C-alpha positions as CSV (number, residue, x, y, z in Angstrom):
1,M,0.0,0.0,0.0
2,G,2.9,2.4,0.4
3,T,3.7,4.6,3.3
4,R,0.7,6.0,5.2
5,L,1.1,9.6,6.3
6,A,0.1,9.6,9.9
7,A,-1.2,12.8,11.6
8,A,1.3,12.4,14.2
9,E,4.4,11.8,12.0
10,S,7.1,14.4,11.4
11,V,8.5,14.2,8.0
12,S,10.8,16.1,5.7
13,A,9.5,18.3,2.9
14,A,11.7,16.7,0.3
15,G,10.0,15.2,-2.7
16,L,6.6,17.1,-2.3
17,A,5.4,19.7,-4.7
18,P,5.1,23.1,-3.0
19,R,1.3,23.2,-3.4
20,T,0.9,19.6,-2.0
21,L,3.2,20.4,0.9
22,R,1.2,23.5,1.8
23,R,-2.1,21.7,1.9
24,L,-0.7,18.9,4.0
25,L,0.7,21.3,6.5
26,D,-2.4,23.5,6.7
27,A,-4.6,20.4,7.2
28,G,-2.3,19.0,10.0
29,L,-1.5,15.8,8.0
30,L,2.1,16.5,7.9
31,H,4.2,18.2,10.7
32,P,7.7,19.3,9.7
33,A,10.6,18.1,11.9
34,P,12.4,21.3,13.1
35,T,15.8,19.8,12.2
36,T,14.7,19.9,8.4
37,L,13.7,23.5,8.5
38,G,15.8,26.6,7.8
39,I,17.7,28.3,10.7
40,V,16.1,31.5,12.0
41,T,18.9,33.3,13.8
42,D,18.9,33.9,17.6
43,D,19.2,37.7,17.3
44,R,15.6,37.9,16.0
45,L,14.2,36.6,19.3
46,T,13.5,38.4,22.6
47,V,12.5,36.5,25.7
48,V,9.8,38.0,27.9
49,I,9.7,36.7,31.5
50,P,6.8,37.8,33.7
51,I,7.7,37.7,37.5
52,H,6.1,38.5,40.8
53,D,8.5,38.2,43.6
54,R,10.3,34.8,43.5
55,A,13.7,35.9,42.8
56,D,15.0,32.5,43.2
57,L,13.0,31.2,40.3
58,L,14.0,34.1,38.2
59,D,17.7,33.3,38.8
60,R,17.0,29.7,37.8
61,V,15.2,30.5,34.5
62,L,17.9,33.1,33.5
63,T,20.7,30.7,34.4
64,A,19.1,28.0,32.1
65,L,18.6,30.5,29.2
66,G,22.2,31.8,29.2
67,R,23.0,34.9,27.3
68,R,22.1,33.9,23.8
69,F,19.1,36.1,23.5
70,R,17.9,39.4,24.5
71,V,15.9,38.9,27.8
72,L,13.3,41.4,29.2
73,V,12.1,40.6,32.6
74,V,8.7,42.3,33.5
75,D,8.3,42.8,37.3
76,D,4.6,42.7,38.0
77,A,4.7,45.0,41.0
78,S,6.7,42.7,43.3
79,S,6.9,43.5,47.0
80,D,10.8,43.6,46.8
81,P,11.9,44.7,43.3
82,H,15.5,45.3,44.3
83,Q,16.1,41.6,44.7
84,L,14.8,41.2,41.1
85,D,17.1,44.0,39.9
86,E,20.1,42.2,41.4
87,V,19.3,38.8,39.8
88,A,18.6,40.6,36.4
89,A,21.8,42.6,36.6
90,R,23.9,39.5,37.3
91,H,22.5,37.8,34.1
92,R,22.6,41.0,32.0
93,A,18.9,40.9,31.4
94,E,16.7,44.0,31.1
95,I,14.0,44.7,33.6
96,L,10.8,46.6,33.5
97,H,9.0,47.4,36.7
98,L,5.3,47.8,36.8
99,A,3.7,50.1,39.4
100,V,0.4,48.0,39.5
101,N,-0.1,44.3,39.5
102,V,-1.7,43.5,36.2
103,G,-1.5,39.6,36.1
104,P,0.5,37.4,33.9
105,G,-1.2,38.5,30.6
106,G,-0.8,42.1,31.4
107,A,2.9,41.6,32.3
108,R,3.5,39.8,29.1
109,N,1.8,42.5,27.1
110,A,4.0,45.2,28.8
111,G,7.0,43.3,27.7
112,L,5.6,42.6,24.2
113,A,5.1,46.3,23.7
114,R,8.9,46.8,24.1
115,V,10.0,43.9,21.8
116,E,11.8,45.2,18.7
117,T,12.7,41.7,17.2
118,D,10.7,39.7,14.8
119,F,9.8,37.0,17.3
120,V,9.0,36.9,21.1
121,A,9.3,34.0,23.5
122,F,7.0,34.1,26.6
123,V,8.8,32.0,29.3
124,D,7.3,31.8,32.8
125,S,9.6,32.2,35.8
126,D,8.8,28.5,37.0
127,V,10.0,27.1,33.6
128,V,13.5,25.8,32.9
129,A,14.2,26.2,29.1
130,A,17.4,25.6,27.5
131,P,18.5,28.1,24.8
132,E,18.8,25.3,22.2
133,S,15.1,24.6,22.8
134,L,14.1,28.1,21.9
135,S,16.4,28.0,18.8
136,M,14.8,24.9,17.7
137,L,11.3,26.3,18.1
138,L,12.4,29.3,15.9
139,R,12.9,27.1,13.0
140,H,9.2,26.6,12.6
141,F,8.9,30.3,11.5
142,A,10.7,29.4,8.3
143,D,7.0,28.6,7.3
144,P,5.3,32.0,6.8
145,Q,2.0,30.7,8.0
146,V,3.1,29.8,11.5
147,A,2.1,32.4,14.1
148,A,3.2,30.6,17.2
149,V,4.8,27.4,18.4
150,A,5.0,25.6,21.8
151,P,7.1,22.9,23.1
152,R,6.3,20.0,25.4
153,V,6.1,21.0,29.0
154,R,7.2,18.2,31.3
155,A,7.3,18.2,35.1
156,L,10.7,19.2,36.6
157,P,11.9,16.4,38.8
158,G,12.7,17.3,42.3
159,S,10.9,20.6,42.2
160,A,8.3,19.8,44.7
161,G,8.9,16.3,46.2
162,G,6.3,14.0,47.9
163,F,2.7,13.4,46.6
164,I,2.3,16.4,44.3
165,E,5.5,15.5,42.3
166,R,4.5,11.8,42.1
167,F,1.1,12.7,40.8
168,E,2.3,15.2,38.3
169,A,4.9,12.7,37.0
170,Q,1.8,10.6,36.0
171,R,-0.4,13.5,34.9
172,P,1.6,16.6,34.1
173,P,-0.9,19.6,34.1
174,L,0.7,21.3,31.0
175,D,1.9,18.2,29.0
176,M,0.0,18.0,25.7
177,G,1.4,14.6,24.7
178,E,4.1,13.1,22.7
179,F,2.8,13.7,19.1
180,P,3.1,16.9,17.1
181,A,-0.1,18.7,16.1
182,L,-1.8,21.8,14.9
183,V,-3.5,23.6,17.9
184,R,-7.2,23.8,17.3
185,P,-10.3,23.9,19.6
186,A,-11.9,20.5,20.1
187,S,-8.9,18.6,18.6
188,R,-6.4,16.3,20.1
189,V,-4.3,19.3,21.2
190,A,-6.9,22.0,21.8
191,Y,-4.5,24.5,23.3
192,V,-1.0,25.1,24.5
193,P,0.1,27.0,27.6
194,S,2.0,30.2,27.6
195,A,4.5,28.7,30.1
196,C,6.7,28.7,27.1
197,L,5.4,30.1,23.8
198,V,7.3,31.5,20.8
199,A,5.4,33.8,18.5
200,R,5.7,36.3,15.7
201,T,5.8,39.8,17.4
202,A,3.7,41.7,14.9
203,I,0.9,39.1,14.6
204,T,0.8,38.6,18.4
205,R,0.2,42.2,19.3
206,P,-1.5,43.6,21.1
207,G,-1.3,40.3,22.9
208,F,-3.2,38.6,25.7
209,D,-6.6,39.6,27.0
210,E,-5.7,41.4,30.3
211,S,-9.2,40.9,31.7
212,L,-8.4,37.2,32.0
213,R,-6.2,36.3,34.9
214,T,-6.4,32.6,33.8
215,G,-7.0,31.1,30.4
216,E,-5.4,34.1,28.7
217,D,-3.1,31.7,26.8
218,V,-5.9,29.6,25.5
219,D,-7.7,32.6,24.3
220,L,-4.6,34.0,22.5
221,V,-3.7,30.7,20.7
222,W,-7.4,30.3,19.6
223,R,-7.4,33.8,18.2
224,L,-4.1,33.4,16.4
225,G,-5.3,30.0,15.1
226,Q,-8.3,31.7,13.4
227,K,-6.0,33.0,10.6
228,W,-2.6,31.4,11.2
229,L,-1.0,28.1,12.2
230,V,-0.2,27.4,15.8
231,R,2.0,24.4,16.2
232,Y,2.8,22.0,19.1
233,E,6.3,20.6,18.8
234,P,6.8,17.8,21.4
235,S,10.4,17.0,20.1
236,V,11.4,20.2,22.0
237,E,11.0,19.9,25.8
238,V,11.1,22.3,28.7
239,R,10.6,21.7,32.4
240,H,8.0,23.2,34.7
241,S,8.0,23.3,38.5
242,S,5.3,21.6,40.4
243,R,3.6,23.6,43.2
244,Q,5.5,23.5,46.5
245,R,2.5,23.6,48.8
246,A,-0.8,21.8,48.7
247,L,-2.8,25.0,48.9
248,D,-0.9,26.6,46.0
249,W,-1.5,23.3,44.0
250,V,-5.3,23.5,44.7
251,R,-5.3,27.3,43.8
252,Q,-3.6,26.4,40.5
253,H,-6.3,24.0,39.4
254,Y,-9.1,26.3,40.8
255,G,-7.7,29.1,38.6
256,Y,-7.8,26.9,35.5
257,G,-11.5,26.2,36.2
258,L,-12.2,29.9,36.6
259,S,-11.1,30.5,33.0
260,A,-13.9,28.2,31.5
261,S,-16.8,30.7,31.7
262,P,-14.9,33.7,30.3
263,L,-13.5,31.6,27.5
264,H,-17.0,30.3,26.7
265,A,-18.2,33.9,26.5
266,R,-15.5,34.5,23.9
267,H,-15.2,31.2,22.0
268,G,-18.6,29.5,22.5
269,D,-18.8,25.7,22.2
270,A,-15.0,25.4,21.8
271,V,-15.1,25.3,25.6
272,A,-17.8,22.6,25.9
273,P,-16.9,20.0,28.6
274,A,-18.3,17.1,26.4
275,R,-19.4,16.6,22.8
276,M,-21.7,13.8,21.7
277,P,-24.6,13.1,19.1
278,R,-28.0,13.5,20.5
279,W,-28.8,9.8,20.6
280,A,-25.7,9.2,22.8
281,G,-26.7,12.0,25.1
282,V,-30.0,10.3,25.6
283,L,-28.2,6.9,26.2
284,V,-25.8,8.4,28.7
285,A,-28.6,10.1,30.7
286,A,-30.7,6.8,30.7
287,V,-27.7,4.8,31.9
288,W,-27.1,7.1,34.8
289,T,-30.8,7.2,35.7
290,A,-30.9,3.4,35.6
291,A,-27.8,3.2,37.9
292,L,-29.3,5.7,40.3
293,T,-32.6,4.1,40.6
294,C,-31.9,0.3,40.4
295,G,-32.7,-1.4,43.7
296,A,-34.4,1.7,45.2
297,R,-37.5,1.3,47.2
298,R,-41.0,1.1,45.7
299,S,-40.8,1.9,41.9
300,G,-37.1,2.2,41.6
301,D,-36.6,-1.1,39.7
302,R,-39.3,-0.2,37.2
303,V,-37.8,3.2,36.7
304,A,-34.5,1.6,36.2
305,M,-35.9,-0.9,33.6
306,G,-37.6,1.9,31.8
307,A,-34.3,3.9,31.7
308,L,-32.5,0.9,30.3
309,A,-35.2,0.5,27.6
310,V,-34.7,4.1,26.7
311,A,-30.9,3.5,26.5
312,L,-31.4,0.6,24.3
313,G,-33.8,2.6,22.2
314,A,-31.2,5.3,21.9
315,A,-28.6,2.8,20.9
316,V,-31.0,1.5,18.2
317,V,-31.6,5.0,16.9
318,G,-27.8,5.7,16.9
319,H,-27.1,2.5,15.0
320,A,-29.7,3.4,12.4
321,Q,-28.3,6.8,12.1
322,T,-24.8,5.5,11.8
323,R,-26.0,2.9,9.1
324,E,-27.5,5.7,7.1
325,T,-24.4,7.9,7.5
326,L,-22.0,5.1,6.5
327,G,-24.1,3.9,3.7
328,R,-27.3,4.0,1.7
329,I,-25.3,1.4,-0.2
330,A,-23.8,-2.1,0.2
331,P,-24.2,-4.3,3.2
332,D,-20.5,-4.4,3.5
333,V,-20.4,-0.7,4.4
334,R,-23.4,-0.9,6.7
335,D,-21.8,-3.7,8.7
336,H,-19.4,-1.2,10.2
337,A,-22.3,0.7,11.9
338,G,-22.4,-1.7,15.0
339,P,-18.6,-1.1,16.1
340,L,-18.9,2.6,15.4
341,T,-22.1,3.0,17.4
342,A,-20.5,1.0,20.2
343,T,-17.5,3.2,20.2
344,T,-19.4,6.4,20.2
345,A,-21.5,5.2,23.2
346,T,-18.4,4.2,25.0
347,V,-16.6,7.5,24.5
348,S,-19.8,9.4,25.5
349,L,-20.0,7.4,28.7
350,E,-16.4,8.1,29.5
351,Q,-17.1,11.8,28.9
352,S,-19.8,11.7,31.5
353,L,-17.3,10.5,34.0
354,S,-15.5,13.8,33.5
355,L,-18.7,15.7,33.8
356,V,-19.6,14.2,37.1
357,L,-16.1,14.1,38.7
358,R,-14.9,17.4,37.2
359,H,-17.2,20.0,35.7
360,W,-20.3,19.1,37.8
361,V,-18.5,18.4,41.0
362,P,-20.4,20.7,43.3
363,L,-23.6,19.0,42.2
364,S,-22.1,15.6,42.6
365,V,-20.9,16.4,46.2
366,I,-24.4,17.7,47.1
367,G,-25.8,14.4,45.7
368,G,-23.2,12.4,47.5
369,V,-24.1,14.1,50.8
370,L,-27.8,13.3,50.3
371,S,-27.6,9.9,48.9
372,P,-25.6,6.7,49.7
373,R,-26.2,5.5,46.2
374,V,-24.8,8.7,44.7
375,R,-21.7,8.2,46.9
376,L,-21.3,4.6,45.7
377,L,-21.6,5.7,42.0
378,L,-19.2,8.5,42.5
379,G,-16.7,6.2,44.0
380,L,-17.0,3.7,41.2
381,A,-16.6,6.5,38.7
382,A,-13.5,7.7,40.6
383,L,-12.0,4.2,40.5
384,I,-12.6,3.9,36.7
385,N,-11.1,7.3,36.2
386,A,-7.9,6.4,38.1
387,W,-7.7,3.1,36.2
388,R,-7.8,5.1,32.9
389,A,-4.6,6.7,33.8
390,H,-2.9,3.3,33.3
391,P,-1.1,3.0,36.6
392,K,1.7,0.6,36.7
393,S,1.4,-0.3,40.4
394,A,-0.9,-0.2,43.3
395,A,0.9,2.9,44.6
396,Q,0.4,4.7,41.4
397,F,-3.2,3.8,41.3
398,V,-3.7,5.2,44.7
399,T,-1.8,8.4,43.7
400,A,-3.9,8.8,40.6
401,L,-7.1,8.2,42.6
402,L,-6.3,10.8,45.3
403,G,-4.6,13.3,43.0
404,N,-7.7,13.2,40.6
405,A,-10.0,13.8,43.4
406,V,-8.0,17.0,44.4
407,V,-7.4,18.6,41.0
408,E,-10.7,17.8,39.5
409,S,-12.6,19.0,42.5
410,A,-10.6,22.1,42.6
411,Y,-11.0,22.7,38.8
412,G,-14.9,21.9,38.9
413,T,-15.3,24.4,41.8
414,G,-13.4,27.1,39.8
415,V,-15.7,26.4,36.8
416,W,-18.8,26.9,38.9
417,R,-17.5,30.0,40.5
418,G,-16.9,31.4,37.0
419,V,-20.4,30.2,35.9
420,L,-22.1,32.0,38.8
421,R,-20.0,35.1,38.3
422,G,-20.7,35.3,34.6
423,R,-24.3,33.9,34.9
424,D,-23.7,31.7,32.0
425,L,-24.2,27.8,32.1
426,G,-22.5,27.3,28.8
427,A,-19.2,26.2,30.3
428,V,-20.8,23.3,32.1
429,L,-23.2,22.1,29.4
430,P,-22.2,19.4,26.9
431,T,-22.6,20.1,23.1
432,V,-25.1,17.8,21.6
433,T,-25.0,17.4,17.8
434,D,-27.8,16.4,15.4
435,R,-26.2,16.3,12.1
436,S,-28.5,15.2,9.1
437,D,-27.3,14.3,5.7
438,N,-29.1,14.8,2.5
439,P,-28.7,11.6,0.5
440,T,-30.1,13.1,-2.6
441,T,-27.1,15.3,-3.1
442,G,-23.6,14.2,-3.1
443,A,-21.6,14.8,-6.3
444,G,-20.0,18.0,-7.0
445,A,-16.6,19.2,-5.8
446,A,-16.5,21.8,-3.1
447,G,-15.7,25.4,-3.6
448,V,-15.3,28.6,-1.7
449,S,-16.5,32.1,-2.5
450,N,-14.2,35.0,-3.3
451,A,-11.6,32.9,-4.9
452,S,-10.1,33.2,-8.5
453,G,-10.9,30.3,-10.7
454,S,-13.1,29.1,-13.6
455,S,-15.4,32.1,-13.7
456,A,-15.7,35.4,-11.7
457,S,-16.9,33.6,-8.6
458,L,-16.0,29.9,-9.1
459,P,-12.6,28.6,-7.9
460,N,-10.6,26.3,-10.2
461,W,-9.7,23.6,-7.7
462,F,-8.4,21.4,-10.5
463,E,-5.8,23.9,-11.6
464,M,-4.7,24.6,-8.0
465,D,-4.6,21.0,-6.5
466,A,-5.2,18.3,-9.0
467,K,-3.7,18.9,-12.3
468,E,-0.2,18.1,-11.3
469,H,-1.4,14.7,-10.2
470,F,-3.3,14.0,-13.5
471,E,-0.2,15.0,-15.3
472,A,1.9,12.7,-13.3
473,H,-0.2,9.6,-13.4
474,L,-2.1,9.9,-16.7
475,A,-0.3,12.0,-19.3
476,A,2.3,9.4,-20.2
477,R,0.3,6.2,-19.4
478,R,-1.0,4.1,-22.2
479,F,-4.6,2.6,-21.8
480,P,-6.3,0.1,-24.1
481,K,-8.1,1.6,-27.2
482,G,-11.6,2.6,-26.4
483,A,-10.7,3.0,-22.6
484,R,-13.4,4.7,-20.6
485,A,-13.0,7.2,-17.7
486,L,-15.5,8.0,-15.0
487,Q,-15.6,11.1,-12.9
488,L,-17.7,11.4,-9.8
489,G,-18.1,15.1,-9.1
490,A,-17.5,17.1,-12.3
491,Y,-18.1,20.6,-10.9
492,T,-17.2,23.2,-13.7
493,G,-15.6,20.7,-16.0
494,D,-12.0,21.6,-15.4
495,A,-10.8,18.0,-15.1
496,S,-13.1,16.9,-17.9
497,V,-11.6,19.3,-20.4
498,W,-8.0,18.2,-19.3
499,L,-8.9,14.6,-19.9
500,M,-10.3,15.4,-23.3
501,E,-7.2,17.3,-24.4
502,N,-4.6,14.9,-22.9
503,T,-6.0,11.4,-23.2
504,A,-7.9,9.3,-25.5
505,F,-10.6,8.4,-23.0
506,T,-14.3,8.6,-23.4
507,L,-15.7,10.1,-20.2
508,T,-18.8,9.9,-18.1
509,D,-19.3,12.8,-15.8
510,V,-21.7,12.3,-12.9
511,D,-22.8,15.1,-10.7
512,T,-26.0,16.5,-9.1
513,W,-24.9,20.2,-9.7
514,R,-26.9,20.9,-6.5
515,G,-24.1,20.7,-4.0
516,S,-24.4,19.0,-0.6
517,H,-24.7,19.7,3.1
518,E,-21.1,21.2,3.2
519,S,-21.1,24.9,4.3
520,A,-18.9,25.9,1.3
521,H,-21.5,24.6,-1.0
522,A,-24.2,27.0,0.4
523,E,-22.0,29.9,-0.8
524,L,-22.0,28.7,-4.4
525,D,-24.5,29.5,-7.2
526,W,-25.0,26.0,-8.5
527,A,-26.9,27.1,-11.6
528,E,-23.8,29.0,-12.5
529,V,-21.6,26.0,-11.7
530,E,-23.7,23.8,-14.1
531,A,-23.8,26.5,-16.8
532,T,-20.0,26.8,-16.7
533,Y,-19.7,23.1,-17.1
534,D,-22.0,23.0,-20.0
535,R,-20.2,25.8,-21.7
536,R,-16.7,24.3,-21.2
537,T,-17.6,20.8,-22.3
538,A,-20.1,21.4,-25.0
539,R,-17.7,20.5,-27.8
540,F,-17.0,17.1,-26.3
541,R,-20.4,16.1,-25.0
542,A,-22.9,13.5,-26.5
543,D,-25.8,15.4,-25.0
544,S,-25.2,18.7,-26.6
545,H,-24.9,20.2,-30.0
546,H,-21.4,19.8,-31.5
547,D,-19.4,20.7,-34.6
548,P,-20.0,17.8,-37.0
549,D,-16.5,18.4,-38.4
550,G,-14.9,18.4,-35.0
551,P,-14.0,15.5,-32.6
552,N,-16.7,12.8,-31.9
553,P,-18.7,13.2,-28.8
554,R,-16.6,11.8,-25.9
555,I,-18.3,13.0,-22.8
556,L,-21.6,11.8,-21.4
557,K,-23.1,14.1,-18.8
558,V,-25.2,12.2,-16.2
559,K,-27.1,14.4,-13.7
560,S,-27.4,12.0,-10.8
561,A,-26.2,11.3,-7.1
562,S,-23.1,9.1,-7.5
563,A,-24.5,6.2,-5.4
564,E,-27.6,6.1,-7.5
565,F,-25.6,6.0,-10.7
566,L,-23.1,3.4,-9.5
567,R,-25.8,1.0,-8.4
568,E,-27.2,0.7,-11.9
569,E,-23.9,1.1,-13.9
570,R,-22.5,-2.0,-15.6
571,A,-19.8,-0.5,-17.9
572,T,-16.0,-1.1,-17.2
573,Y,-13.6,1.8,-16.6
574,S,-9.9,2.2,-16.9
575,F,-9.9,5.4,-14.8
576,V,-12.2,6.5,-12.0
577,Y,-11.8,9.9,-10.3
578,I,-13.8,10.3,-7.0
579,D,-14.4,13.9,-6.1
580,A,-17.9,14.0,-5.1
581,A,-19.4,14.7,-1.6
582,H,-16.7,15.1,1.1
583,D,-18.3,13.2,4.1
584,A,-16.6,10.0,4.9
585,A,-19.7,7.8,4.3
586,S,-20.2,9.1,0.8
587,V,-16.5,8.7,-0.1
588,L,-16.5,5.2,1.1
589,A,-19.7,4.3,-0.7
590,D,-18.4,5.7,-4.0
591,G,-15.2,3.7,-3.7
592,M,-16.8,0.4,-2.8
593,L,-19.5,0.7,-5.5
594,T,-16.8,1.6,-8.0
595,M,-15.0,-1.7,-7.4
596,P,-17.0,-3.9,-9.7
597,L,-16.6,-1.4,-12.5
598,L,-12.8,-1.5,-12.5
599,A,-10.9,-3.6,-15.1
600,S,-7.5,-5.2,-14.2
601,G,-4.9,-2.5,-14.1
602,S,-7.4,0.4,-13.8
603,I,-6.5,3.6,-11.9
604,L,-8.7,4.7,-9.0
605,A,-8.1,8.2,-7.6
606,F,-9.5,9.9,-4.6
607,D,-9.4,13.7,-4.3
608,D,-9.2,15.6,-1.0
609,Y,-7.4,13.2,1.3
610,A,-6.1,16.3,3.2
611,W,-9.6,17.9,3.3
612,D,-10.1,19.1,7.0
613,L,-13.1,21.6,6.8
614,G,-15.6,19.3,8.4
615,A,-16.5,19.5,12.1
616,T,-15.8,15.7,12.8
617,P,-13.7,13.0,11.2
618,L,-16.9,11.6,9.6
619,D,-17.5,14.9,7.8
620,N,-14.1,14.7,6.0
621,P,-13.0,12.3,3.2
622,R,-10.0,10.9,4.9
623,A,-11.9,8.5,7.2
624,G,-13.8,7.0,4.3
625,I,-10.6,6.7,2.1
626,D,-8.7,5.0,5.0
627,K,-11.6,2.6,5.5
628,F,-11.6,1.8,1.9
629,L,-7.8,1.1,2.0
630,E,-8.3,-1.1,5.0
631,I,-10.9,-3.2,3.1
632,Y,-9.3,-3.3,-0.4
633,G,-5.8,-2.0,0.0
634,D,-4.2,-5.4,-0.7
635,R,-5.9,-5.4,-4.1
636,F,-4.1,-2.3,-5.2
637,T,-0.6,-0.8,-5.8
638,T,-0.4,2.6,-4.2
639,L,0.9,5.3,-6.7
640,Q,0.5,8.3,-4.4
641,L,-0.9,9.1,-0.9
642,D,-0.7,12.7,0.2
643,T,-3.3,15.3,-0.8
644,Q,-4.8,12.7,-3.1
645,V,-4.8,9.0,-3.1
646,W,-4.0,7.3,-6.5
647,L,-4.3,3.5,-6.7
648,Q,-3.7,0.9,-9.5
649,L,-5.7,-2.4,-9.4
650,K,-3.4,-5.3,-9.5
């Protein structure tokens, strides 16, 4: 099958066309290894360190940084600024004293306003960062689309000792994991902390929201990520001190919770504590109702049985919806509905553990005080949650159990304090989705408005993203005389015209010319799309008037949803290009229904493997293409797998 490009794989840019590389980077399918990027010189970076008292920590962070960069220390109205002056002078660092305490965001902004270099690194005083680490992070700015990059933040051994250090060794509060990622809300790496963050100075100004005393870093990276790329680079590590005292530790996590409500006011459902489809939400509620009422006096068992019946009904509905989403097609596709439904239900139930133990902890505590049954369920939930941390010994299990109880209770209390202060329940309410597909639409490549292309308002995606692949795989390839090609999703006919002018194929174009549920399609005038297709392909089409002295009609236009066409089609094709609807189910359906139509040696190509505009993986082509490769991959030779997937049947 060739090499699969994993979302967590760092690769070199060598061998990829510039447009292909750009799409992969922007979609988060490739992550450049910093060692393969160009060097950005250290003199273009200024380090800003906010500090409030704690001269010993300032000495430690400046010692670790050395004297490679310009360093600006911002004293956030410390009680003894002279101590900080002495430390800064010893390390030849500049220092700016603020008369009023403005918090970490305000202190960073005060330093940012004085930065004259192209890049700025925000490094907290309780972080130990080697200069080589910052130099390596700077390399990411060889990509002009990158606005900020953050390293992996690991716990500093020996910084606290005792229980807190043991717990944070298992569950570091600022560690975003071992795999690189683009930072996006509701993704695997939803945010990065500003404990150590390198950014473009001009883009970052005016900087952090000073009204936020916590969560200001999340707000900043989300704002930057709306127009630019924010990267998480775990191959570069810095170390962060654990809190020394238990009370400070509790306050730390309480402060994290306080940020949820203000962030919800700014970013909406990006802050939601859980996300699940509507049927899964009903199932979760029913399961918890059954657990709370089973064995209770009087009618408790009847209520529990009724709740379980509701849960079963919700699962049936979920299974039916998943079958519809996955299919409208062959039984092979619908057979995957069961495992996917079970996975969705399991993940939703796991999210409910976080809700009752973390975001809803004040309500859980009240329930536990009033009801022994609630106490029992909370205890079981806590045991499951500790087990999910994968402890390697009984001691680690106990540490996870007790540590989770402390930090999640503190966080949840902070969340509710913010909710009451802001009078907005959004930060504690899960997001329930109810996506509906339109099975009558499907073919038709996506477009966006206000882009240059095949007409004044229609983008030419073929020219931008696909033409180079057609040239590489079709231009010099010899096909049998009379070979036929099939295109699912003809759009404005750009690929059709190329095939007519560069190959001897006869071509069948299938499209609804009505668009689909995709948001980009809502912005297009589909009458204009179809008229453009008709105008461009008229001289080649069998269903239009043509010059009798010109070439024979070689294109057949079929106005139909791709699945409907494929079910009835019996012809054999030497080349099939799938570029219709972009949800995973439709892409998988098109691929599977195409299989009986392929002759030995035929070429099958999928467009938009890097498409990442859908809200969930099932709204993007990649999941469908991956499932197709899982089922049929051994029957093909992989010719290409990056922004497009090109296969040749063995």
